[in-house]
C-alpha positions, 0 to 999 in steps of 0.5 A, spaced: 500 735 192 506 739 190 513 740 189 517 741 196 523 744 194 528 747 188 526 751 182 519 748 181 518 749 189 510 750 190 508 748 183 502 744 184 502 737 181 496 733 178 494 726 181 490 721 179 482 720 181 481 714 185 485 709 188 489 707 182 496 710 185 498 711 192 502 718 192 508 719 196 506 723 202 509 730 203 513 728 209 516 722 207 518 725 200 521 731 204 525 726 209 527 722 203 530 728 199 533 731 206 537 724 206 539 723 199 540 731 198 547 732 195 547 725 190 541 728 187 545 734 184 546 732 176 544 725 178 541 720 172 535 718 176 530 712 175 523 713 178 520 706 178 512 705 178 512 712 178 505 713 179 504 721 178 511 722 177 512 726 184 518 723 186 522 724 179 519 731 178 522 733 185 528 730 183 529 734 177 526 740 181 532 739 186 537 739 181 537 732 177 540 732 170 535 727 168 529 722 170 526 716 167 519 714 169 517 707 168 510 706 169 505 701 166 498 705 167 496 709 161 492 714 166 498 715 170 503 716 164 498 722 161 499 725 168 506 724 169 507 728 162 502 733 164 506 734 171 513 735 167 509 740 162 507 744 168 514 744 172 517 745 165 521 739 165 519 735 159 526 736 156 529 732 162 524 727 163 523 721 159 517 717 160 517 709 159 510 705 159 511 698 160 512 692 165 518 695 170 521 688 170 521 688 162 524 695 161 529 694 166 533 689 162 533 694 156 535 700 159 542 700 157 545 705 162 546 706 169 543 711 174 545 714 180 539 714 184 533 709 183 527 710 186 522 704 187 515 705 189 511 699 187 503 699 190 504 695 196 499 690 194 504 687 189 509 685 194 515 686 189 520 691 192 525 685 193 524 682 186 525 689 183 531 691 187 534 684 185 532 685 178 536 692 178 542 689 181 542 683 176 542 688 170 547 693 173 542 698 172 545 702 178 551 706 177 558 704 181 557 709 187 549 709 186 543 708 191 537 705 191 531 707 195 525 703 196 518 705 199 514 699 201 509 697 207 513 696 213 510 689 213 513 687 207 519 683 208 526 686 206 533 683 206 539 686 208 543 684 202 539 683 195 544 680 190 550 685 191 546 691 194 546 692 201 541 695 206 545 701 209 539 705 212 532 704 213 527 709 216 519 708 218 514 713 217 507 710 220 506 704 215 511 706 210 518 704 210 524 707 206 530 702 205 536 705 202 541 700 198 548 701 195 553 696 192 556 693 198 562 695 201 567 692 207 565 697 212 558 697 211 553 696 217 546 698 217 543 704 220 536 704 223 
């Protein structure tokens, strides 16, 4: 696992042994950042269920201003911090340990991009997006990108957020949400 592009391109990232986390596949991560390219620059980025922090570190490498990583597993927290040190992004990354739903209530600021990548077995993607909307975690023109299993049911509209794009990669889907606009139509 390594950083794909940007100022830390090619840096190898640490991972957790075993099945505790499911790192994002390189081709999915590349596609994700190809799709959201411009909004990443100078963005306040929130990486939920951060695992090893690979998505947030990639965002920093590609020009995000700051990234907040939320993860509950102590081993993953340690790996995120090590990956921030390896890539020299420690000053731009903040690591919070705890339950995503609890911490979303207390963040107190909004983010330009929110990445949601819970373990597939939890089935909490839609509830996480609803909580992001409820506590106004997303900036006015921001976007939420959810990585989930293709069998996990996702709604076109979750609260005030509207799915405007969805991509499938094998068993994985990326669903893109933003605040609803009158001219929105879903792109598949």
